[in-house]
N, C-alpha and C positions, 0 to 999 in steps of 0.2 A: 137125549132123541136129535135120531140126526133127518140135517132137511135135504130135501130130496133137487134136482135139480134143479129141477123148476123153479124151487122156491129160491130157492138162493140165485136164479137166476131173476127173476124178478122184485129180489131184494138191489143187487145190482143197479139191473134199469132205475131206479126208486130212486138211490143213490146219486144219480149220473143223470134226475131228475131233477136232482134236489140241487145238487151243482150248478146246472147249466140257470136254472133258472136265479138261485143266489145271483152267481156272475152279471145274471143281465137286470138283473132288479137291482147293487150294488147294495146286498142284506136291505134292504129294506123294505118294513111294510108292505105289500100292493091298493093297501084299503088308506091309508092311516098315510103311512111314506114315513114313520119313523124309524130308527135301526132295529132288525130284533138281533137277540143275540142267536149265535152256530151251535152255542154245547149250553150242557148244564150250569159248566163252571165259570163264563161269560158272567152267571149275577148274582148276586150277594146272597141269597135264600131263594125254594124251591119251594114257592107259595113267585116271587116273583119270574121261580121258569113256567112255573102252568099254566099264568096268565100269558105269557110273552114271547114261549118258542114257538116255534114257526112250526107251522099247519099246513095241508097242501087246502089248496080255498076254488072251489068249482068257476067259473065268473059267469059260465052259464047253468047251472049246478041241477042236478042230477031228478034233483025231485020237479024240474021243467025240462026238461029233456036232454040235458049237456053229458058229456059224456066226458070219458077219464082221457081224450087224449089228448096228448101237450100242449096243443095251443088254445085246450082251455081248463090250464089248471095255474096258478101262479101262488105264490109263500104272503103267507101275512101271518099275526100273531092269535094263537089263537083266541085269541080278548072276541078280534076285531073278527075272525071271522063267525064264533059266534054271535056275537050282536048281530052281523048282515045277515044268517040263517042262509035261507032259499031269496029271500026275495034277486028280485033278476027284473028289470025293462031291459028286452029289444031295443034297440036304437030305431030311433029313424021312428 
């Protein structure tokens, strides 16, 4: 099945956002601060990849009114993102 131009553009934007966040965060999880493997073969086993793979984490969760704007997204390990869930407290 062929992807539409819109789907291809969305995929390109996601990669660009990933690369921007990767550089900004120096390849580290925004929650725990440990290094995030960039690719599946940077870790020795698929189970480790499943837990440590990079995910997009919403700083202010969508469930609490946060959007998908780049300023509201950070990279985090899958396990850290799952642990955080939709917990969020406003500053101030």
